[in-house]
mmCIF file of the N, C-alpha and C atoms, coordinates in Angstrom:
data_MODEL
# 
_entry.id   MODEL 
# 
loop_
_atom_site.group_PDB 
_atom_site.id 
_atom_site.type_symbol 
_atom_site.label_atom_id 
_atom_site.label_alt_id 
_atom_site.label_comp_id 
_atom_site.label_asym_id 
_atom_site.label_entity_id 
_atom_site.label_seq_id 
_atom_site.pdbx_PDB_ins_code 
_atom_site.Cartn_x 
_atom_site.Cartn_y 
_atom_site.Cartn_z 
_atom_site.occupancy 
_atom_site.B_iso_or_equiv 
_atom_site.pdbx_formal_charge 
_atom_site.auth_seq_id 
_atom_site.auth_comp_id 
_atom_site.auth_asym_id 
_atom_site.auth_atom_id 
_atom_site.pdbx_PDB_model_num 
ATOM 1   N N  . MET A 1 1  ? 14.173  0.529   10.293  1.00 0.00 ? 1  MET A N  1 
ATOM 2   C CA . MET A 1 1  ? 13.448  1.393   9.394   1.00 0.00 ? 1  MET A CA 1 
ATOM 3   C C  . MET A 1 1  ? 12.081  1.732   9.970   1.00 0.00 ? 1  MET A C  1 
ATOM 4   N N  . LEU A 1 2  ? 11.286  0.726   10.295  1.00 0.00 ? 2  LEU A N  1 
ATOM 5   C CA . LEU A 1 2  ? 10.002  0.969   10.951  1.00 0.00 ? 2  LEU A CA 1 
ATOM 6   C C  . LEU A 1 2  ? 10.143  0.684   12.436  1.00 0.00 ? 2  LEU A C  1 
ATOM 7   N N  . LYS A 1 3  ? 9.546   1.510   13.260  1.00 0.00 ? 3  LYS A N  1 
ATOM 8   C CA . LYS A 1 3  ? 9.638   1.320   14.699  1.00 0.00 ? 3  LYS A CA 1 
ATOM 9   C C  . LYS A 1 3  ? 8.583   0.360   15.229  1.00 0.00 ? 3  LYS A C  1 
ATOM 10  N N  . ALA A 1 4  ? 7.594   -0.006  14.408  1.00 0.00 ? 4  ALA A N  1 
ATOM 11  C CA . ALA A 1 4  ? 6.529   -0.893  14.849  1.00 0.00 ? 4  ALA A CA 1 
ATOM 12  C C  . ALA A 1 4  ? 7.050   -2.319  14.981  1.00 0.00 ? 4  ALA A C  1 
ATOM 13  N N  . ASP A 1 5  ? 6.529   -3.047  15.955  1.00 0.00 ? 5  ASP A N  1 
ATOM 14  C CA . ASP A 1 5  ? 6.897   -4.438  16.154  1.00 0.00 ? 5  ASP A CA 1 
ATOM 15  C C  . ASP A 1 5  ? 6.228   -5.283  15.077  1.00 0.00 ? 5  ASP A C  1 
ATOM 16  N N  . GLN A 1 6  ? 7.015   -5.912  14.227  1.00 0.00 ? 6  GLN A N  1 
ATOM 17  C CA . GLN A 1 6  ? 6.474   -6.675  13.106  1.00 0.00 ? 6  GLN A CA 1 
ATOM 18  C C  . GLN A 1 6  ? 5.773   -7.953  13.558  1.00 0.00 ? 6  GLN A C  1 
ATOM 19  N N  . LYS A 1 7  ? 6.063   -8.442  14.751  1.00 0.00 ? 7  LYS A N  1 
ATOM 20  C CA . LYS A 1 7  ? 5.458   -9.685  15.203  1.00 0.00 ? 7  LYS A CA 1 
ATOM 21  C C  . LYS A 1 7  ? 4.081   -9.484  15.823  1.00 0.00 ? 7  LYS A C  1 
ATOM 22  N N  . ASN A 1 8  ? 3.736   -8.249  16.133  1.00 0.00 ? 8  ASN A N  1 
ATOM 23  C CA . ASN A 1 8  ? 2.438   -7.964  16.736  1.00 0.00 ? 8  ASN A CA 1 
ATOM 24  C C  . ASN A 1 8  ? 1.336   -8.179  15.687  1.00 0.00 ? 8  ASN A C  1 
ATOM 25  N N  . PRO A 1 9  ? 0.363   -9.060  15.960  1.00 0.00 ? 9  PRO A N  1 
ATOM 26  C CA . PRO A 1 9  ? -0.688  -9.325  14.963  1.00 0.00 ? 9  PRO A CA 1 
ATOM 27  C C  . PRO A 1 9  ? -1.527  -8.098  14.623  1.00 0.00 ? 9  PRO A C  1 
ATOM 28  N N  . LEU A 1 10 ? -1.731  -7.193  15.567  1.00 0.00 ? 10 LEU A N  1 
ATOM 29  C CA . LEU A 1 10 ? -2.502  -5.987  15.285  1.00 0.00 ? 10 LEU A CA 1 
ATOM 30  C C  . LEU A 1 10 ? -1.772  -5.110  14.272  1.00 0.00 ? 10 LEU A C  1 
ATOM 31  N N  . ASN A 1 11 ? -0.475  -4.929  14.451  1.00 0.00 ? 11 ASN A N  1 
ATOM 32  C CA . ASN A 1 11 ? 0.303   -4.131  13.497  1.00 0.00 ? 11 ASN A CA 1 
ATOM 33  C C  . ASN A 1 11 ? 0.295   -4.768  12.117  1.00 0.00 ? 11 ASN A C  1 
ATOM 34  N N  . ARG A 1 12 ? 0.421   -6.068  12.058  1.00 0.00 ? 12 ARG A N  1 
ATOM 35  C CA . ARG A 1 12 ? 0.406   -6.760  10.776  1.00 0.00 ? 12 ARG A CA 1 
ATOM 36  C C  . ARG A 1 12 ? -0.954  -6.609  10.101  1.00 0.00 ? 12 ARG A C  1 
ATOM 37  N N  . ALA A 1 13 ? -2.032  -6.691  10.862  1.00 0.00 ? 13 ALA A N  1 
ATOM 38  C CA . ALA A 1 13 ? -3.377  -6.521  10.297  1.00 0.00 ? 13 ALA A CA 1 
ATOM 39  C C  . ALA A 1 13 ? -3.566  -5.107  9.758   1.00 0.00 ? 13 ALA A C  1 
ATOM 40  N N  . ILE A 1 14 ? -3.041  -4.115  10.463  1.00 0.00 ? 14 ILE A N  1 
ATOM 41  C CA . ILE A 1 14 ? -3.148  -2.729  9.999   1.00 0.00 ? 14 ILE A CA 1 
ATOM 42  C C  . ILE A 1 14 ? -2.366  -2.543  8.705   1.00 0.00 ? 14 ILE A C  1 
ATOM 43  N N  . PHE A 1 15 ? -1.148  -3.106  8.630   1.00 0.00 ? 15 PHE A N  1 
ATOM 44  C CA . PHE A 1 15 ? -0.363  -3.019  7.397   1.00 0.00 ? 15 PHE A CA 1 
ATOM 45  C C  . PHE A 1 15 ? -1.103  -3.676  6.233   1.00 0.00 ? 15 PHE A C  1 
ATOM 46  N N  . ILE A 1 16 ? -1.749  -4.806  6.481   1.00 0.00 ? 16 ILE A N  1 
ATOM 47  C CA . ILE A 1 16 ? -2.491  -5.491  5.420   1.00 0.00 ? 16 ILE A CA 1 
ATOM 48  C C  . ILE A 1 16 ? -3.689  -4.655  4.973   1.00 0.00 ? 16 ILE A C  1 
ATOM 49  N N  . MET A 1 17 ? -4.405  -4.034  5.919   1.00 0.00 ? 17 MET A N  1 
ATOM 50  C CA . MET A 1 17 ? -5.554  -3.204  5.550   1.00 0.00 ? 17 MET A CA 1 
ATOM 51  C C  . MET A 1 17 ? -5.131  -1.972  4.745   1.00 0.00 ? 17 MET A C  1 
ATOM 52  N N  . VAL A 1 18 ? -4.058  -1.324  5.169   1.00 0.00 ? 18 VAL A N  1 
ATOM 53  C CA . VAL A 1 18 ? -3.572  -0.142  4.447   1.00 0.00 ? 18 VAL A CA 1 
ATOM 54  C C  . VAL A 1 18 ? -3.092  -0.537  3.053   1.00 0.00 ? 18 VAL A C  1 
ATOM 55  N N  . GLY A 1 19 ? -2.360  -1.636  2.960   1.00 0.00 ? 19 GLY A N  1 
ATOM 56  C CA . GLY A 1 19 ? -1.895  -2.107  1.663   1.00 0.00 ? 19 GLY A CA 1 
ATOM 57  C C  . GLY A 1 19 ? -3.041  -2.467  0.738   1.00 0.00 ? 19 GLY A C  1 
ATOM 58  N N  . THR A 1 20 ? -4.069  -3.112  1.285   1.00 0.00 ? 20 THR A N  1 
ATOM 59  C CA . THR A 1 20 ? -5.236  -3.465  0.486   1.00 0.00 ? 20 THR A CA 1 
ATOM 60  C C  . THR A 1 20 ? -5.963  -2.210  0.001   1.00 0.00 ? 20 THR A C  1 
ATOM 61  N N  . ALA A 1 21 ? -6.003  -1.183  0.834   1.00 0.00 ? 21 ALA A N  1 
ATOM 62  C CA . ALA A 1 21 ? -6.630  0.073   0.418   1.00 0.00 ? 21 ALA A CA 1 
ATOM 63  C C  . ALA A 1 21 ? -5.867  0.706   -0.744  1.00 0.00 ? 21 ALA A C  1 
ATOM 64  N N  . PHE A 1 22 ? -4.529  0.696   -0.677  1.00 0.00 ? 22 PHE A N  1 
ATOM 65  C CA . PHE A 1 22 ? -3.729  1.234   -1.780  1.00 0.00 ? 22 PHE A CA 1 
ATOM 66  C C  . PHE A 1 22 ? -3.951  0.438   -3.056  1.00 0.00 ? 22 PHE A C  1 
ATOM 67  N N  . VAL A 1 23 ? -3.990  -0.880  -2.942  1.00 0.00 ? 23 VAL A N  1 
ATOM 68  C CA . VAL A 1 23 ? -4.238  -1.712  -4.123  1.00 0.00 ? 23 VAL A CA 1 
ATOM 69  C C  . VAL A 1 23 ? -5.616  -1.401  -4.706  1.00 0.00 ? 23 VAL A C  1 
ATOM 70  N N  . GLY A 1 24 ? -6.610  -1.247  -3.847  1.00 0.00 ? 24 GLY A N  1 
ATOM 71  C CA . GLY A 1 24 ? -7.964  -0.933  -4.311  1.00 0.00 ? 24 GLY A CA 1 
ATOM 72  C C  . GLY A 1 24 ? -8.044  0.396   -5.037  1.00 0.00 ? 24 GLY A C  1 
ATOM 73  N N  . VAL A 1 25 ? -7.376  1.401   -4.511  1.00 0.00 ? 25 VAL A N  1 
ATOM 74  C CA . VAL A 1 25 ? -7.377  2.717   -5.159  1.00 0.00 ? 25 VAL A CA 1 
ATOM 75  C C  . VAL A 1 25 ? -6.676  2.634   -6.510  1.00 0.00 ? 25 VAL A C  1 
ATOM 76  N N  . GLY A 1 26 ? -5.568  1.893   -6.572  1.00 0.00 ? 26 GLY A N  1 
ATOM 77  C CA . GLY A 1 26 ? -4.859  1.746   -7.837  1.00 0.00 ? 26 GLY A CA 1 
ATOM 78  C C  . GLY A 1 26 ? -5.676  1.000   -8.877  1.00 0.00 ? 26 GLY A C  1 
ATOM 79  N N  . VAL A 1 27 ? -6.347  -0.070  -8.467  1.00 0.00 ? 27 VAL A N  1 
ATOM 80  C CA . VAL A 1 27 ? -7.185  -0.823  -9.397  1.00 0.00 ? 27 VAL A CA 1 
ATOM 81  C C  . VAL A 1 27 ? -8.363  0.027   -9.863  1.00 0.00 ? 27 VAL A C  1 
ATOM 82  N N  . PHE A 1 28 ? -8.948  0.790   -8.958  1.00 0.00 ? 28 PHE A N  1 
ATOM 83  C CA . PHE A 1 28 ? -10.038 1.687   -9.332  1.00 0.00 ? 28 PHE A CA 1 
ATOM 84  C C  . PHE A 1 28 ? -9.563  2.700   -10.370 1.00 0.00 ? 28 PHE A C  1 
ATOM 85  N N  . ALA A 1 29 ? -8.366  3.246   -10.184 1.00 0.00 ? 29 ALA A N  1 
ATOM 86  C CA . ALA A 1 29 ? -7.829  4.215   -11.141 1.00 0.00 ? 29 ALA A CA 1 
ATOM 87  C C  . ALA A 1 29 ? -7.602  3.569   -12.504 1.00 0.00 ? 29 ALA A C  1 
ATOM 88  N N  . LEU A 1 30 ? -7.139  2.332   -12.518 1.00 0.00 ? 30 LEU A N  1 
ATOM 89  C CA . LEU A 1 30 ? -6.910  1.652   -13.790 1.00 0.00 ? 30 LEU A CA 1 
ATOM 90  C C  . LEU A 1 30 ? -8.213  1.343   -14.519 1.00 0.00 ? 30 LEU A C  1 
ATOM 91  N N  . ARG A 1 31 ? -9.245  1.033   -13.769 1.00 0.00 ? 31 ARG A N  1 
ATOM 92  C CA . ARG A 1 31 ? -10.513 0.633   -14.388 1.00 0.00 ? 31 ARG A CA 1 
ATOM 93  C C  . ARG A 1 31 ? -11.372 1.817   -14.822 1.00 0.00 ? 31 ARG A C  1 
ATOM 94  N N  . HIS A 1 32 ? -11.282 2.942   -14.104 1.00 0.00 ? 32 HIS A N  1 
ATOM 95  C CA . HIS A 1 32 ? -12.232 4.033   -14.333 1.00 0.00 ? 32 HIS A CA 1 
ATOM 96  C C  . HIS A 1 32 ? -11.621 5.326   -14.848 1.00 0.00 ? 32 HIS A C  1 
ATOM 97  N N  . SER A 1 33 ? -10.352 5.332   -15.117 1.00 0.00 ? 33 SER A N  1 
ATOM 98  C CA . SER A 1 33 ? -9.716  6.553   -15.606 1.00 0.00 ? 33 SER A CA 1 
ATOM 99  C C  . SER A 1 33 ? -8.978  6.266   -16.910 1.00 0.00 ? 33 SER A C  1 
ATOM 100 N N  . PRO A 1 34 ? -9.179  7.084   -17.916 1.00 0.00 ? 34 PRO A N  1 
ATOM 101 C CA . PRO A 1 34 ? -8.484  6.825   -19.194 1.00 0.00 ? 34 PRO A CA 1 
ATOM 102 C C  . PRO A 1 34 ? -6.985  7.108   -19.135 1.00 0.00 ? 34 PRO A C  1 
ATOM 103 N N  . ILE A 1 35 ? -6.524  7.833   -18.115 1.00 0.00 ? 35 ILE A N  1 
ATOM 104 C CA . ILE A 1 35 ? -5.098  8.153   -18.026 1.00 0.00 ? 35 ILE A CA 1 
ATOM 105 C C  . ILE A 1 35 ? -4.387  7.379   -16.915 1.00 0.00 ? 35 ILE A C  1 
ATOM 106 N N  . PHE A 1 36 ? -5.055  6.384   -16.334 1.00 0.00 ? 36 PHE A N  1 
ATOM 107 C CA . PHE A 1 36 ? -4.480  5.513   -15.309 1.00 0.00 ? 36 PHE A CA 1 
ATOM 108 C C  . PHE A 1 36 ? -4.014  6.260   -14.067 1.00 0.00 ? 36 PHE A C  1 
ATOM 109 N N  . SER A 1 37 ? -4.592  7.402   -13.777 1.00 0.00 ? 37 SER A N  1 
ATOM 110 C CA . SER A 1 37 ? -4.200  8.203   -12.625 1.00 0.00 ? 37 SER A CA 1 
ATOM 111 C C  . SER A 1 37 ? -5.436  8.603   -11.832 1.00 0.00 ? 37 SER A C  1 
ATOM 112 N N  . TYR A 1 38 ? -5.200  9.046   -10.625 1.00 0.00 ? 38 TYR A N  1 
ATOM 113 C CA . TYR A 1 38 ? -6.282  9.553   -9.795  1.00 0.00 ? 38 TYR A CA 1 
ATOM 114 C C  . TYR A 1 38 ? -5.788  10.787  -9.048  1.00 0.00 ? 38 TYR A C  1 
ATOM 115 N N  . GLN A 1 39 ? -6.718  11.608  -8.604  1.00 0.00 ? 39 GLN A N  1 
ATOM 116 C CA . GLN A 1 39 ? -6.357  12.839  -7.913  1.00 0.00 ? 39 GLN A CA 1 
ATOM 117 C C  . GLN A 1 39 ? -6.215  12.557  -6.419  1.00 0.00 ? 39 GLN A C  1 
ATOM 118 N N  . THR A 1 40 ? -5.107  12.987  -5.835  1.00 0.00 ? 40 THR A N  1 
ATOM 119 C CA . THR A 1 40 ? -4.860  12.774  -4.413  1.00 0.00 ? 40 THR A CA 1 
ATOM 120 C C  . THR A 1 40 ? -5.622  13.797  -3.576  1.00 0.00 ? 40 THR A C  1 
ATOM 121 N N  . TRP A 1 41 ? -5.518  13.639  -2.274  1.00 0.00 ? 41 TRP A N  1 
ATOM 122 C CA . TRP A 1 41 ? -6.163  14.543  -1.322  1.00 0.00 ? 41 TRP A CA 1 
ATOM 123 C C  . TRP A 1 41 ? -5.702  15.979  -1.531  1.00 0.00 ? 41 TRP A C  1 
ATOM 124 N N  . TRP A 1 42 ? -4.430  16.177  -1.884  1.00 0.00 ? 42 TRP A N  1 
ATOM 125 C CA . TRP A 1 42 ? -3.849  17.513  -2.023  1.00 0.00 ? 42 TRP A CA 1 
ATOM 126 C C  . TRP A 1 42 ? -4.001  18.079  -3.425  1.00 0.00 ? 42 TRP A C  1 
ATOM 127 N N  . GLY A 1 43 ? -4.655  17.353  -4.315  1.00 0.00 ? 43 GLY A N  1 
ATOM 128 C CA . GLY A 1 43 ? -4.909  17.862  -5.649  1.00 0.00 ? 43 GLY A CA 1 
ATOM 129 C C  . GLY A 1 43 ? -3.943  17.400  -6.717  1.00 0.00 ? 43 GLY A C  1 
ATOM 130 N N  . GLY A 1 44 ? -2.890  16.697  -6.346  1.00 0.00 ? 44 GLY A N  1 
ATOM 131 C CA . GLY A 1 44 ? -1.935  16.190  -7.324  1.00 0.00 ? 44 GLY A CA 1 
ATOM 132 C C  . GLY A 1 44 ? -2.426  14.905  -7.970  1.00 0.00 ? 44 GLY A C  1 
ATOM 133 N N  . MET A 1 45 ? -1.739  14.490  -8.996  1.00 0.00 ? 45 MET A N  1 
ATOM 134 C CA . MET A 1 45 ? -2.093  13.254  -9.688  1.00 0.00 ? 45 MET A CA 1 
ATOM 135 C C  . MET A 1 45 ? -1.159  12.130  -9.238  1.00 0.00 ? 45 MET A C  1 
ATOM 136 N N  . ALA A 1 46 ? -1.726  10.949  -9.051  1.00 0.00 ? 46 ALA A N  1 
ATOM 137 C CA . ALA A 1 46 ? -0.945  9.770   -8.675  1.00 0.00 ? 46 ALA A CA 1 
ATOM 138 C C  . ALA A 1 46 ? -1.206  8.679   -9.711  1.00 0.00 ? 46 ALA A C  1 
ATOM 139 N N  . PHE A 1 47 ? -0.160  7.968   -10.081 1.00 0.00 ? 47 PHE A N  1 
ATOM 140 C CA . PHE A 1 47 ? -0.243  6.926   -11.094 1.00 0.00 ? 47 PHE A CA 1 
ATOM 141 C C  . PHE A 1 47 ? -0.752  5.643   -10.441 1.00 0.00 ? 47 PHE A C  1 
ATOM 142 N N  . GLY A 1 48 ? -1.803  5.062   -10.989 1.00 0.00 ? 48 GLY A N  1 
ATOM 143 C CA . GLY A 1 48 ? -2.460  3.891   -10.419 1.00 0.00 ? 48 GLY A CA 1 
ATOM 144 C C  . GLY A 1 48 ? -1.557  2.693   -10.194 1.00 0.00 ? 48 GLY A C  1 
ATOM 145 N N  . PRO A 1 49 ? -0.728  2.289   -11.189 1.00 0.00 ? 49 PRO A N  1 
ATOM 146 C CA . PRO A 1 49 ? 0.140   1.124   -10.962 1.00 0.00 ? 49 PRO A CA 1 
ATOM 147 C C  . PRO A 1 49 ? 1.128   1.312   -9.809  1.00 0.00 ? 49 PRO A C  1 
ATOM 148 N N  . PHE A 1 50 ? 1.579   2.528   -9.559  1.00 0.00 ? 50 PHE A N  1 
ATOM 149 C CA . PHE A 1 50 ? 2.460   2.751   -8.411  1.00 0.00 ? 50 PHE A CA 1 
ATOM 150 C C  . PHE A 1 50 ? 1.718   2.529   -7.096  1.00 0.00 ? 50 PHE A C  1 
ATOM 151 N N  . ALA A 1 51 ? 0.456   2.902   -7.057  1.00 0.00 ? 51 ALA A N  1 
ATOM 152 C CA . ALA A 1 51 ? -0.345  2.654   -5.856  1.00 0.00 ? 51 ALA A CA 1 
ATOM 153 C C  . ALA A 1 51 ? -0.516  1.158   -5.630  1.00 0.00 ? 51 ALA A C  1 
ATOM 154 N N  . ILE A 1 52 ? -0.716  0.403   -6.711  1.00 0.00 ? 52 ILE A N  1 
ATOM 155 C CA . ILE A 1 52 ? -0.837  -1.051  -6.588  1.00 0.00 ? 52 ILE A CA 1 
ATOM 156 C C  . ILE A 1 52 ? 0.474   -1.644  -6.092  1.00 0.00 ? 52 ILE A C  1 
ATOM 157 N N  . LEU A 1 53 ? 1.584   -1.222  -6.666  1.00 0.00 ? 53 LEU A N  1 
ATOM 158 C CA . LEU A 1 53 ? 2.893   -1.727  -6.249  1.00 0.00 ? 53 LEU A CA 1 
ATOM 159 C C  . LEU A 1 53 ? 3.179   -1.395  -4.789  1.00 0.00 ? 53 LEU A C  1 
ATOM 160 N N  . PHE A 1 54 ? 2.903   -0.165  -4.386  1.00 0.00 ? 54 PHE A N  1 
ATOM 161 C CA . PHE A 1 54 ? 3.113   0.263   -3.001  1.00 0.00 ? 54 PHE A CA 1 
ATOM 162 C C  . PHE A 1 54 ? 2.245   -0.559  -2.042  1.00 0.00 ? 54 PHE A C  1 
ATOM 163 N N  . GLY A 1 55 ? 0.988   -0.797  -2.411  1.00 0.00 ? 55 GLY A N  1 
ATOM 164 C CA . GLY A 1 55 ? 0.103   -1.602  -1.580  1.00 0.00 ? 55 GLY A CA 1 
ATOM 165 C C  . GLY A 1 55 ? 0.565   -3.040  -1.459  1.00 0.00 ? 55 GLY A C  1 
ATOM 166 N N  . LEU A 1 56 ? 1.057   -3.605  -2.564  1.00 0.00 ? 56 LEU A N  1 
ATOM 167 C CA . LEU A 1 56 ? 1.560   -4.980  -2.515  1.00 0.00 ? 56 LEU A CA 1 
ATOM 168 C C  . LEU A 1 56 ? 2.800   -5.098  -1.633  1.00 0.00 ? 56 LEU A C  1 
ATOM 169 N N  . VAL A 1 57 ? 3.648   -4.075  -1.632  1.00 0.00 ? 57 VAL A N  1 
ATOM 170 C CA . VAL A 1 57 ? 4.811   -4.081  -0.738  1.00 0.00 ? 57 VAL A CA 1 
ATOM 171 C C  . VAL A 1 57 ? 4.352   -4.118  0.719   1.00 0.00 ? 57 VAL A C  1 
ATOM 172 N N  . PHE A 1 58 ? 3.335   -3.340  1.052   1.00 0.00 ? 58 PHE A N  1 
ATOM 173 C CA . PHE A 1 58 ? 2.801   -3.342  2.407   1.00 0.00 ? 58 PHE A CA 1 
ATOM 174 C C  . PHE A 1 58 ? 2.243   -4.714  2.780   1.00 0.00 ? 58 PHE A C  1 
ATOM 175 N N  . VAL A 1 59 ? 1.422   -5.281  1.901   1.00 0.00 ? 59 VAL A N  1 
ATOM 176 C CA . VAL A 1 59 ? 0.772   -6.559  2.198   1.00 0.00 ? 59 VAL A CA 1 
ATOM 177 C C  . VAL A 1 59 ? 1.807   -7.672  2.311   1.00 0.00 ? 59 VAL A C  1 
ATOM 178 N N  . LEU A 1 60 ? 2.709   -7.769  1.347   1.00 0.00 ? 60 LEU A N  1 
ATOM 179 C CA . LEU A 1 60 ? 3.717   -8.824  1.389   1.00 0.00 ? 60 LEU A CA 1 
ATOM 180 C C  . LEU A 1 60 ? 4.682   -8.638  2.558   1.00 0.00 ? 60 LEU A C  1 
ATOM 181 N N  . GLY A 1 61 ? 4.990   -7.393  2.888   1.00 0.00 ? 61 GLY A N  1 
ATOM 182 C CA . GLY A 1 61 ? 5.839   -7.129  4.052   1.00 0.00 ? 61 GLY A CA 1 
ATOM 183 C C  . GLY A 1 61 ? 5.179   -7.551  5.354   1.00 0.00 ? 61 GLY A C  1 
ATOM 184 N N  . ALA A 1 62 ? 3.872   -7.405  5.448   1.00 0.00 ? 62 ALA A N  1 
ATOM 185 C CA . ALA A 1 62 ? 3.168   -7.825  6.658   1.00 0.00 ? 62 ALA A CA 1 
ATOM 186 C C  . ALA A 1 62 ? 3.034   -9.340  6.728   1.00 0.00 ? 62 ALA A C  1 
ATOM 187 N N  . ILE A 1 63 ? 2.879   -9.988  5.592   1.00 0.00 ? 63 ILE A N  1 
ATOM 188 C CA . ILE A 1 63 ? 2.705   -11.435 5.590   1.00 0.00 ? 63 ILE A CA 1 
ATOM 189 C C  . ILE A 1 63 ? 4.021   -12.153 5.849   1.00 0.00 ? 63 ILE A C  1 
ATOM 190 N N  . PHE A 1 64 ? 5.066   -11.766 5.150   1.00 0.00 ? 64 PHE A N  1 
ATOM 191 C CA . PHE A 1 64 ? 6.335   -12.505 5.232   1.00 0.00 ? 64 PHE A CA 1 
ATOM 192 C C  . PHE A 1 64 ? 7.324   -11.948 6.240   1.00 0.00 ? 64 PHE A C  1 
ATOM 193 N N  . LYS A 1 65 ? 7.065   -10.791 6.840   1.00 0.00 ? 65 LYS A N  1 
ATOM 194 C CA . LYS A 1 65 ? 7.892   -10.181 7.880   1.00 0.00 ? 65 LYS A CA 1 
ATOM 195 C C  . LYS A 1 65 ? 9.377   -10.149 7.531   1.00 0.00 ? 65 LYS A C  1 
ATOM 196 N N  . PRO A 1 66 ? 9.761   -9.430  6.476   1.00 0.00 ? 66 PRO A N  1 
ATOM 197 C CA . PRO A 1 66 ? 11.176  -9.394  6.125   1.00 0.00 ? 66 PRO A CA 1 
ATOM 198 C C  . PRO A 1 66 ? 12.004  -8.665  7.178   1.00 0.00 ? 66 PRO A C  1 
ATOM 199 N N  . ASP A 1 67 ? 13.274  -9.056  7.289   1.00 0.00 ? 67 ASP A N  1 
ATOM 200 C CA . ASP A 1 67 ? 14.148  -8.468  8.295   1.00 0.00 ? 67 ASP A CA 1 
ATOM 201 C C  . ASP A 1 67 ? 14.636  -7.077  7.926   1.00 0.00 ? 67 ASP A C  1 
ATOM 202 N N  . ILE A 1 68 ? 14.394  -6.617  6.696   1.00 0.00 ? 68 ILE A N  1 
ATOM 203 C CA . ILE A 1 68 ? 14.870  -5.285  6.312   1.00 0.00 ? 68 ILE A CA 1 
ATOM 204 C C  . ILE A 1 68 ? 14.091  -4.180  7.031   1.00 0.00 ? 68 ILE A C  1 
ATOM 205 N N  . PHE A 1 69 ? 12.918  -4.508  7.610   1.00 0.00 ? 69 PHE A N  1 
ATOM 206 C CA . PHE A 1 69 ? 12.128  -3.498  8.297   1.00 0.00 ? 69 PHE A CA 1 
ATOM 207 C C  . PHE A 1 69 ? 12.551  -3.326  9.753   1.00 0.00 ? 69 PHE A C  1 
ATOM 208 N N  . LYS A 1 70 ? 13.467  -4.143  10.240  1.00 0.00 ? 70 LYS A N  1 
ATOM 209 C CA . LYS A 1 70 ? 13.885  -4.012  11.637  1.00 0.00 ? 70 LYS A CA 1 
ATOM 210 C C  . LYS A 1 70 ? 14.775  -2.794  11.818  1.00 0.00 ? 70 LYS A C  1 
ATOM 211 N N  . PRO A 1 71 ? 14.649  -2.119  12.976  1.00 0.00 ? 71 PRO A N  1 
ATOM 212 C CA . PRO A 1 71 ? 15.475  -0.923  13.207  1.00 0.00 ? 71 PRO A CA 1 
ATOM 213 C C  . PRO A 1 71 ? 16.935  -1.249  13.385  1.00 0.00 ? 71 PRO A C  1 
# 
């Protein structure tokens, strides 16, 4: 599925940083928006809890290195 080497520490660190950024954006949307959404770069609306869930998948995938990400 992903072509990146999951064992490379640099790739894992990047996945953790990106996942943490998604979690941060989702938490910010939950705390500061009455509709639990935020506006994306392209002008659409994104639901905050989905951003948190997506970020957690990235972080947990980088930490536990599941085999489903292997090509």
